[in-house]
N, C-alpha and C positions, 0 to 999 in steps of 0.2 A: 333322644336320640341319640345313637349311636357315636363314639368316643375311640380315638385313636389311642394308644397308650402314651405319654411323654415322651415325646425324641431330645429329649436334651440328652447331649452324648459329650463326653470332652473328647476339644479337637487333638484326635492323629495321639490316641495313649499307646503302649504299645504294643504291637496286633497282635506279637502272639499271644500272647496269655489273652486276647477276647478269642482268637482262634479256640486257645483250651478249652475257654469254656463255652463253646457256642453247646445249643441244648441236643440233646441223644436222645432226649424220652422223649416219645408221643404225646403220654402223659403227661412231661410236667410242659408242655409245649400246648397243650389243651387247657392245663390248672391259669398259665403263662395270659393265654387271652382268652377268658370266663369261657371256659365253653367246656368244660370237665366232663359232662352229662352226654358230648360224644364221644367218649373214650370209647363203650360196647359197638363204635362204629371202624375201632382200625382192622387189618389186617393183621394177623398173624406173622410173629415175625419180622412185623415190615418190611409184608408184601416180599423179603429176602435184598431189600434195598434203605440200607441203616436210612435214618432219620438222623439226619445235620442241620440247625441250621442258629448262624450267625444270632445275638441278644439283640446288636441294634438294628438286629431284620427283622428281628423279631419286636420289637417298639412299634415297627414302623402300621403294622397288623393293626386293625380296626377290631375294637375286642368288643366281644359278645356277638362278634359279623362272624358264622359261620361258612359267607359264601366272600368269606375275604378274599379277592383276586391274592395275596402276596402270599393268605397263609395256604389255598387250592394249591401253590407250585412248589407245596413241602410237606406238606401233611399225608402221606399213608392212606392210600383209599382201597378198601376192598374190591373195587373194581380193578389193583392193577393184580389181583389174582383169577380174573378170566382168559382165558386161551381163545384168544380173536383170530380166527384168519387172517394171515397176511404183516400179522404183529411178528415180530421174528427179533434172534439176541444181537445179529449183526445186520441193521435192515439199511446203511452205506456205504457196507463191501469193506469195511476198515481193512480188515484182517486177510480180503483179498492183495490188498494194494502196501503189503509188509518188504520193504526194500532193504531193510538193514534192522540193525536192535533196537524198536523205538521208531523208526521213521516210517512214516508213509509215506508214498511215491506216485500220487493220484492227477497230479493234474502241470503239465509243463508250463519250466521254471520255479516250477517252486516247492520245496518241502518240507512237512508237518512234524515234526520231532511230539512225543508222547514223554512230554520231559516230569509230567508228573502222575498220578496212581491216586491222587486223592482232589477234593474242593474245599472250600470254604463253605459253600451250603452245597447240598443232595435236593439240585431239581427231580420232582418226579418222574418229570418230560423226559430225562438227560437220558438222549441216544446209543453214548458208552457204557450205561446202566451193566452189560454185559460183558465190556472187556477185560479182558486180562489181563488186566493193570502187572501182575506181579512174572510174565512171562514177556513187557513188551514195555517200558521203561529207558528210554532214553537217557535218561540220567544216567543210570547204572553206567560202572568200572571210568567214574569218572568221565563221563561223556564218552571215552573214547572208541565206543561201535560204530557212535550215529556220525560225530566227525569223521569215522573211517570215510564211512562211507556217504558223507556230503563232498570229503575233497576228492568222491572217482567222478563224481558226475558234476562237472560245469558249466551243462545247462542253467544249473541250480544259482537264482539268483537272489531268490529271496528265502527265509529260512523262517519258520513261523512255529511254534511253541506254545501247545496248546497243552492238551489234559485227559482228566482232571487239569487240574489247571494250575498251571505254572507258578504264578505266585506264594503258591503254596511254600514254594522252597527259596530258601534263604537270600540273599543279595548276595551272599559270596557265591554262592553254587549257582549264580545265575552269571555271575562276573571270570565265573570259572571257565564257562564256555564259554562269555562273549571274548573273552581272551584268547580260546583258541584260532578265534573265527578271523583273528587278524592273520591267519596265513592262510586264509581259503579268497584269492582276493578278486573270488567271481562270484562272489556273494555280497549283495548291495543295502537289501533291506531284512530287517528282523523286524515279523509281524506279531507282538505278545495277543491274545485270546485269555480274554480275562474277567471272569464275577466279579472280583475283587472291589476294585474303584469303586461299584454296587454294592456291592452286599456287606462290606469289612474297607471302609474308605479309608482304616487307622493303618492299610499296607503302606501305601502309597508315601515313605515318611519319604525325610530328608537323604538317608540313606541309599536308598533306594533309587529314588528320585536326580544325585547325586551318580549315581552307576550307567543311570539313564542318558545326563543329558553329553553322559566322557560319549559313549561311544557313535566311533569315527562310521559310523552308518542309518542312512532313513528307516525312522526311529516308528512304527504304527500299532497303536496300541487298540485292539479291539474289543466291547465293551458288552456286558449284556444286559441293557435293562428291557420286563418285560411289560411294565405299568405305571403311569406316571407317581404313581406314591411308594415309586423305590427310592425318586431324585429327589433327599431332602438337603437343605443344603453342605452337610457334613458332603455326601458327595460331587457339589459342586466344587468344593472345597477340592479334594482330590483331585478332578478333569485339571483344575484350575493347574496344577500342582507339575501334572503329566503334558501340559500343554509347556510351563516352562520350562520345563525338560526338551522339551522341542517334538513332542510327539505330536503328530497326528492322530484323535480321538472318530473314530466309526460305534455306530450300535450292530449288535444285532439280539434279531428281536422272534420271540418262535410263537404262532401264534396257536392261540391254547384256547378250548371252550369255556366259556364261563370266566377267563380272566381277562381277558382285551378282545373278546371276538366282538367290536362293534367302532364304527369310526369313528365313535365321539372322544373315546378311551386310544385310543390309537392314534387321533391327531392329538390331543393334549402330551400324549406320550413326546414326540416329535417336536410339536414346538420347547418343552420343557426341556429336551436331550440338549435342540442347539441354543438357547439360554445357556447351560454348561459349559457351550462349546463343542457339540458331540453330531454331530451329522447321522442322523440315519440312512442306513447302509444295507442290509437286509430284513426281510419280513420274508419269517420260512415257515415251509411250512410244514409238519408237522413228521419225521421222523418215525420211520413206522415201527415203533420198536416197541416188543417185547412188555404189556404193562402198561401201557400210554395211550390204547383207543378211544378213553373215553375222556381223553384232552384233544382228539382232535376234527377237525372241524374242517365242510364242504370246498371242495372248490370254490366251484359257485360264490356259495357265500362270500369266501375269501376274495377273490378277484372283484366280487362287487362292494368290500371295504375298500378296498386299492382305488374305483373309481370315484365313491363317495372320498376319499382322501383329495386327490387329487381336484376337487370340485372345494374340494375347504384348506389347501395349502398351496405353495407356490413347491414349483416342480423340487427342488434339492429336499424339501423335508419326507418325500414320500418316499420312504424304502420298496426297494424292486422286493415283490414276492416272489420268492423264488420256491425252489426243491432239491435237493440233494438226491441221484437215484443211481445207484450202483453201477459201475463200470463209465459211465459218463465222462467228459474228460471237462465239465464244468458244474456249477450249482445251476442248471435250467432257470426260464421265467418261467410265471405262469402266465 
């Protein structure tokens, strides 16, 4: 029987060290999960998108299983090198929505800030894997240009920190930004989109929780888990700390072929999320970004999965199936 690598961890060690020690060599990753023989299938140059995965996330993978759903999310594949019609660099129109330096304004009342250009984990299906982060970072120049943009549009009620992943920034860097928001009374909510509470739960430390709990804003944290095996006890503890700091926690998943494209997996994910105090929010159809076509699930199958979830789960545990389309004023339900 295939077993998982030990999931024993130390609760909330220094997250910066854990980030520095992330696995970045595909050969090392394959060796850690007992699959060194797959090295010959790796694409040259990581298919133009570097491998990065925290060791704690590697520890959740099933040893010796090439079809492990966590491994498939991070391991470079030869299929990423295929040029598939309809799959492009900027699938959701981010670059056309730039309203200021590192500020995207797609939807009414909300502005999204590209707070950071890196993540704790590089997911192979990432819709910003080709994004020019060096040119569009809101945290540059002490957030000055981004804050100026926000101050000029009083219709913005919610600021969304995304990236990359905003939680790779230091808590002090986040504090510098939110301190400046005090001068923008029209901003009522702060939303953080982050994979770190799931893949690097050590990040939700005392200093971060103190910052979050002190904010004079409504706080929403949108985490990102695609498979129930991602949700360890440490992740549950991190979510409890976020709730204790006054955050509403939602989850967004991406529907991925071979990872979570069956009803039993998605139902278990919803149940385990809710047990951790997280509400399933969106189930995204794949953004058609170059290099990700092998993950795509047909719309007919996606709709059938959601219908199956409605038969299995209470309505509040069924995520909304949506797609983001360039130029639309909201995510479109399918």
